[in-house]
N, C-alpha and C positions, 0 to 999 in steps of 0.2 A: 061636231063641226059648228064653227061659227060663222054667222055671217061676216063679210067684210069690213062693214060698216060698223060693227061691234069691236073692232080693232084698232089699236093705236101703233102707229108706227114712229119709231123716234131715231132720226139720224145724227150722226156725227163725222164729221168731215175732218181729216188732219191738217188742211188749209183752207183759207177762206179764198183763193184764189190759185189758179193753176196755169202754169206756163204750157205752150204746146209742147207735146211731148214728155210731159212730167207724169208718174205714176200718182194716183189717187186712191188712198184708203180711206173708205166709208164704213161706219159702224151703224147697223140695223138694230133696233132691239123694238119687237113685237110682244105688245102686251093686251091683255083682254079689258073690260070695262072693270075689272077689279083690282088693274094696274099688275096681274101676275104674268110673268113670261109664259108664252105660248109659241109652240113650233108653228111656222109658215112658210109659204112657198111666196118670194117675191120676184115680180120681174122688174128689170130697170132697163131704162132706155138712157142715153147720153147724147146730149146734143150741144156741139160748140157753138157758142153764140155767135162766132162766124157765119153761121148757116143762116141766121136771121140776120145779119148784115147785108150779106148778098141778096137775100130775099127783096130787101127794100131797093137795090138796084135793078133787079131783074123782075118786073111785075109777075111774071107767069111762072118765077119759080118756084113761090111759096105754095102755089095751086099744086104743082108736079112733087113738091116735098112731102105736102100731107097726104095725097094720093099713095105714094111709095110708102110712108109711114103707115098708112091704113093697111097695105098689101103685107107689109111685114108682120103687123100685129094678128093677121088670121092665123088660124090654128091650121098646120098641117101635120098628116100622117099618112101612113101606109100600114096595111095588114097584110102580112105574107102567112099563109097556112099551107100544111101539107099534111095529107090524109093519109090513111093505111093503104088505099090502094096504090098510089105514087110511090110507097115502099114495097108494096109486096110483089108489084107487075115487074116482070123483067125488064132491064135497062141496057142501054147501050153502054160501054164501058167509059166512056166520057160521062154520062150522067150516073152512072153506078156510083162513082166515089160521094157526088153531091148527096145522091140518095141514102147511101151507105150514112154519112154523117148526120144526115136529119132523122135517119131511124135509129142511132144510137142517142141524138139529143131526145126524141121522142120517147125511148125506152126508158133511158137515164131518171124521167120523173115519175115512172110507174114504182111502187114500193114492194118489194118483194116480202110475200108473207109465209113462214115457216110454221109448220105444226108439230106440237111437242107433245 
């Protein structure tokens, strides 16, 4: 894994200016310090210039915009797990189907070993 500061990102847009509602096609090429192409994950945010024009007319708008942008950029995740006791213990019929599906998913990851 390379630090991001050793990577170079080249972009190529299919147009210099886009009208509202137009589709944009942008090509990205990520290279390392030797100019070789590398696999990378990129995050992209697009902001219409009209947002900045409105910010000039509404002084408090810029502060709200950048606060919301900061909130959107925070990573969010959920971790759900199911253990053996939830699968093995008897359950009501409504939960039985959910536990059965979870049990099939859990056991599908196990490897079957045959002796020869």
